[in-house]
N, C-alpha and C positions, 0 to 999 in steps of 0.2 A: 556552494554546490547545491543547496536546497532552496535558495531564495526564489528562483524561478518557479519551482514546483509549489512553494508556499503561496505564490500569487497567481496560480493558474486560473483562478476564477475571474481574474481581471483581464485575461488575455483573449484575443479574438480567435487565434488558432494555437492553443497551448501545445498540441501534439507536434507542431512545427517550430514554434517559437522557443519552447523550453530547451530542446536539444541544441538548437543553433546558438541561443544565448549562453547556455552553459559552456559549450565548447569554445565559443569566442572569448568568454570571460577567463576561463582557465588558461587558454592558449596565450592570451594577452598578458596575464599575470606571469606565466612561466617565462615568456620572452623578456619581460621587464626584469624579473629576478635574475635571469641568466646574464643579461647585459650589465646589471648592477654587480654581479659577482666578478665578471671579467674586468669591468672597469675598475673596481677596487683593487683587484689583484695586480692590475697593470700600473696603478698610480700611487698606491699606499704601501709603505714598508710593512714588513711582517710584524714587528713589535707593536705597531699602532693597531693593526688588525686584531692582535691577541689581547692587548691590555687597555686600549682606549675605547671606552663605551660610546663616546661621542665622535668617533672618527668621521662619520658621514657629515656632521655639522662642520667639523674643522676643515674638511676637504671640499666643502660646497662653495661654489662661485655663482654669483657675486656676493651673496650673503648667506650666513649659516641659518638665518631664520626661514629660508625656503624649505629646509628640511622639517622644521617645526610645523610650518603650514601644511606640508605634505602629509605628515603623520596625523595632524589634526583632521584633515579632510578624509583620510583613509579610515580613521576611527569613527568619525561621524557617519560616513557612508555605511560601514559595517554595522554600526549600532542601529541606524535607522532601518536598514534592510532586515536585520534580525527582529527588531521590535515590531515592525509592520507585518512581517511574515508570521511571527508567533501570534499576533493579534488576529490575523485571518484564520489561523488554525483554531484558536480559542473560540472565535465566533462560530466556526463550523461545528466544533464539538458541542457548543451550547445549543445550536439548532438541531443537532442530532440527538440531544438529550442524553448524551453519554454519562454526564455527571450532573444530576439535577441542581446541585448547588451553584453551578455557573450559568444557569439559564438566563440570568440577568444580562449576560454579555452577548446574547443572541441578536439583539437589536442593532441595526445599522443606520447610518445617516440617510436622510431622505434623498439627497443627491449622491449617487454613486454607491450607496450601501456601504459606506466606509465604517469599519468597526471601531468607532471612537471610544466606546466604553472599554473594549478589550485593549486598545492602545494605552489608555490610562493605566489599566492594571499591569500591562507589560512594563510600562515605565516605572511604576512603583516597585515591582519585583526587582528590576535592574538596580534601582536605587538602594534597595535593601541589601543587595549583594555588595554594593560599594561600602557599606558599613563594616564589612569584614576588615577593611583597612589595608589589605595586602593583595595586590594583583597576583602574586605568586600563589596565594591560597585559593583565589577564585579560578585561576586558569585550569587546574586539574578537574574541577567540577564541570566547567563548560566543555572541556575537551572530551570527557567521558560521555556526556550526554549527546554531544555531536556524534561521537563514534558509535554509540549504541543506535542512534538514528540511522546512520549509514549501514550498520549491520542488519537492522530490521528491514530496511529498504531492499538491500541485496537479497535477504532471505525471502521477502515477498516476491521479488522477481524470479527467484529460483523455483519457488513452489508453483507459481503461475506457469512457468515454462514446462516443468515436468508433469503438471496436471493435464496439459493439453487442452485447456478450455478454449473454445473458438473465438471468444472476444479478446483474447490476449494475442496481439499481432505486432510485436516490436519491429520497427523498420530499420533499426541500426544493424548494419550488415555484420558487424563483428560481435554481436551479442550471442551468448549461449548460456545454458544453465551452468556450465563450468566456470565461466567468468563471474557470474553472480555468486556462486558458492565460494569461489576464491576470494572475491571482494569481502564477503561476510566473514570468512576465516581470517583474513588479514586485518580487518578493522577490529575484530574481537581480540586477536593476538596483540594488536597495538594497545588496546585498553589494558590488558594484563601486564604488558611490558612496561607501560608508563607508571602505573601504580596499582598494585594488586588490591590494596584496601579500597581505593575508590572504585575500582572495577567491581568488587564484590558488593559495595553499597549500591552502585548503579544497577547491577543485576537484581538486587533485592527490591529496589524501587519498581523496576519493570515487572518483576514477578508479582508484586503487590497490586499493581494496576491491572495486570492480567487476571489475577484472582478476583478482584472486585468486579471487573466486567463479566467474568464467567458466572459469578454467583448472583450479582444484583442487577445486571442489565439484560433485558429481554431482546436478544438478537435474532429472534425468529424471522423478522422481516429483512435481515441483512444477509448478503452473500458471504458464506463462510468457505474458505479454501479447503477446509477439512472434508466437506462433502464432495468436492471435485476430486480430491486425492483418493477418497474412499471409492468413488465410482471408478477411477482409473485402476486402482488395485483389484477391484472386483472383476472388471473387464479383462485385465491381464490374466488373472487367475482362471477365469472361465476359458479363455482362449488357449491357455497352455495345459488345460486339464486333461485333454486327450479322452480316451475311452474310459468311462466310469465303470469300475468293477462292480459286479452284481452285489458283492458284500456291502458296498457303501451306497447302494441305490437309495435315492430319495424321490418322493413324488413331486412332480412339477405340474400344476393344474392351472387352467385358465377358465375363469367363470365369466361367461357372457351374460350380463344381468338382463333378465327379461323385464318387460313392463308389468306393472302390478302394484299391489299394496306395498308400502314401505316395510311393514313388519315381516311380510313374506320374503322379501328380498334380503332382509337382514338375517332371517333364519337360514335361507339358502347359503348366504355367505358364511355364516357360522358353521354350517355343515361342511362346506368345502374347506374352511380353515381347519376344522378338526381332521379332515382326511389328509390335508397336506402336512399337518403337524410340523416337523422340523424341515420340511421341504420348502417349496416356493409356490405361492398362490398369486396369480395375476387376475385382477378384476377389470372388466371392460364393459362398455356399453355401445351398442351398435346404433348408428344414426344413418338412415337411408334417405337420400334426397338429392337435390341439385346443388352441388358444392358443399363445402364443409359448413355445418350449421353455425359454428362460432366464428367463422371468418368469411363473410360473403364476398369480400374482395378477391379471395383466392378462387372462388368458383365463378358464379355469374349465371345469368338466365340460360345461356347456351351451353353450360358445362354439363358433361355426362353425369349420371347418377353416381354417387360415391358412397362407400361404406366407411365410416370413421369409427375406429375402435379407440376409446379413450378411457382413462381411469378417472378417478374423482378429482385429480389435480393436474394431470398432464396427458398429452396425447401419446398413446402407445404405438399406433401405426395406422396407416390409411391404405385403402385399396380401391381402385377405380373399377367399376362394373361396366363391362362393354355391353352396349345395347345397339 
């Protein structure tokens, strides 16, 4: 499910290729499994299906080794896809400096930027898992971490949808926040149903990673979904607030900063901040000229004079002056 997304950096049109490839792969696998189920039910007796673990090999024509080759090819394909996908993720994490101790794996090959160092580490980790000696012991660990990946992916889509951010524009017509939330709930329920102990350990690992990133990583330059959710909640609260009773009145001030010495402007801002107290203070600066001063492409030499009201970090509003 995630192999296409893990290799999105290598695709020319990931927004188009990933959905088409994912749906094509899942649909093909589903049809093959369905044909296999129907074929075995029609050709193999019930007792063999229940008790014979090698029934596919015994029923294979012309040679039972075709099944062995098929299983080997499927295992290699899955292993290589997971190994190279995880290497790409590790390389991206190293370049983003999320964990300083993996910075060594940020380098890529000269040709194609292939994450060779990360591939070697992924291979070694996979080999360490083989030392457990029992695939039945490894399977729950892998299953839980795959399921928690699907859970977090669904939750991310859910939060992006309900936050209403303009850069989130899913093109899949059957997508909604309900489907994302349902997917997250089902995958989380599957984790608990399969093994409660492993589910708790997985949740503890995810919580530890989150705590580390929250406490040790400077994410000020990163887009955080919490800010979008906070803005949406504040906007919704203001829109449904209605008429504010005089008992709960709060001052709402706008300070249009004049030109002058820096210390004088700071004192004026401190005065207005003291007047606003628990209310709201908006600071702005007026620029009068031909077009917006910070974006000449939006104005031009023939553009009418504009007044741009902007704060220290973002534009508050603009108004065009008719002349």
